[in-house]
C-alpha positions in Angstrom: -3.5 32.5 49.3 -1.0 31.0 51.7 -2.2 29.1 54.7 -1.2 30.8 58.0 -1.1 29.4 61.4 -4.5 31.1 62.1 -6.2 28.8 59.6 -4.0 25.7 60.1 -6.9 23.6 61.5 -9.1 24.5 58.6 -6.5 24.1 55.8 -5.3 20.7 57.0 -7.8 18.2 58.4 -5.3 16.9 61.0 -4.0 20.4 61.8 -5.8 20.8 65.2 -4.6 17.3 66.4 -1.1 18.1 65.3 -1.1 21.5 67.0 -2.4 19.9 70.2 0.2 17.1 70.1 3.0 19.6 69.5 1.8 21.8 72.4 1.8 18.7 74.6 5.4 18.0 73.6 6.4 21.6 74.3 4.7 21.6 77.7 6.4 18.3 78.6 9.8 19.6 77.5 9.3 22.8 79.6 8.3 20.7 82.6 11.7 19.0 82.5 13.6 22.1 81.6 13.7 23.2 85.3 16.1 26.0 85.0 14.6 27.4 81.8 17.8 27.4 79.7 16.2 25.4 76.8 18.0 22.2 77.7 17.1 19.2 79.8 20.1 18.4 82.1 20.5 15.0 83.7 20.1 16.6 87.1 17.0 18.5 86.1 15.5 15.3 84.7 16.1 13.6 88.0 14.6 16.5 89.9 11.5 16.6 87.8 11.1 12.8 87.9 11.4 12.8 91.7 8.6 15.4 92.0 6.1 12.8 90.7 4.3 10.3 92.8 6.6 7.3 92.0 10.2 8.2 92.4 11.4 4.5 92.6 12.0 4.1 88.8 15.5 5.7 88.5 16.5 3.0 86.0 13.6 3.9 83.7 14.5 7.6 83.8 18.1 6.8 83.1 17.1 4.7 80.0 14.7 7.4 78.8 17.4 10.1 79.2 19.9 7.9 77.2 17.2 7.5 74.5 16.8 11.2 74.2 20.4 12.3 74.4 21.4 11.3 70.9 24.7 13.2 70.9 25.7 12.0 74.4 26.5 15.5 75.6 24.6 15.1 78.9 21.9 17.5 77.8 18.7 17.1 75.8 17.9 19.7 73.2 14.2 20.2 72.1 14.8 18.5 68.8 16.1 15.4 70.6 13.2 15.5 73.0 10.7 15.9 70.2 12.0 13.0 68.1 12.0 10.7 71.2 8.5 12.0 72.3 7.1 11.2 68.8 8.6 7.7 68.8 7.0 7.0 72.3 3.6 8.5 71.5 3.4 7.8 67.8 1.3 9.5 65.2 -1.0 7.0 63.6 -2.7 7.8 60.3 -6.4 8.3 60.9 -7.1 5.7 58.1 -5.1 3.1 60.1 -7.2 3.9 63.2 -10.4 3.4 61.1 -9.1 0.1 59.8 -8.3 -1.0 63.4 -11.8 -0.1 64.5 -13.3 -2.1 61.6 -11.3 -5.2 62.6 -12.5 -4.9 66.2 -16.1 -4.7 65.1 -15.7 -7.8 62.9 -16.4 -5.9 59.7 -14.7 -7.2 56.6 -11.3 -5.8 55.8 
């Protein structure tokens, strides 16, 4: 029997975490897609950034936009956003996290 999205969390141990991470990325993209056209425009990014509490970091937003706009067309497609988002957030393997916890606890490696 093929695994469907309804059983994704049961079929794959990391399924629920992956689904939550993907939903977070989608929500973040939609927050920046202020006109709802499926693209993040430089102006829309500036507008969304300025709506936050700290609007003094224009240089940071400019660097982030440049990181995401891989084809330099002045817009960010969801694929570009998702790849940049993953590189910023990272998806560690659970085994690596367990190893890190053991090292912090002083347990042998």
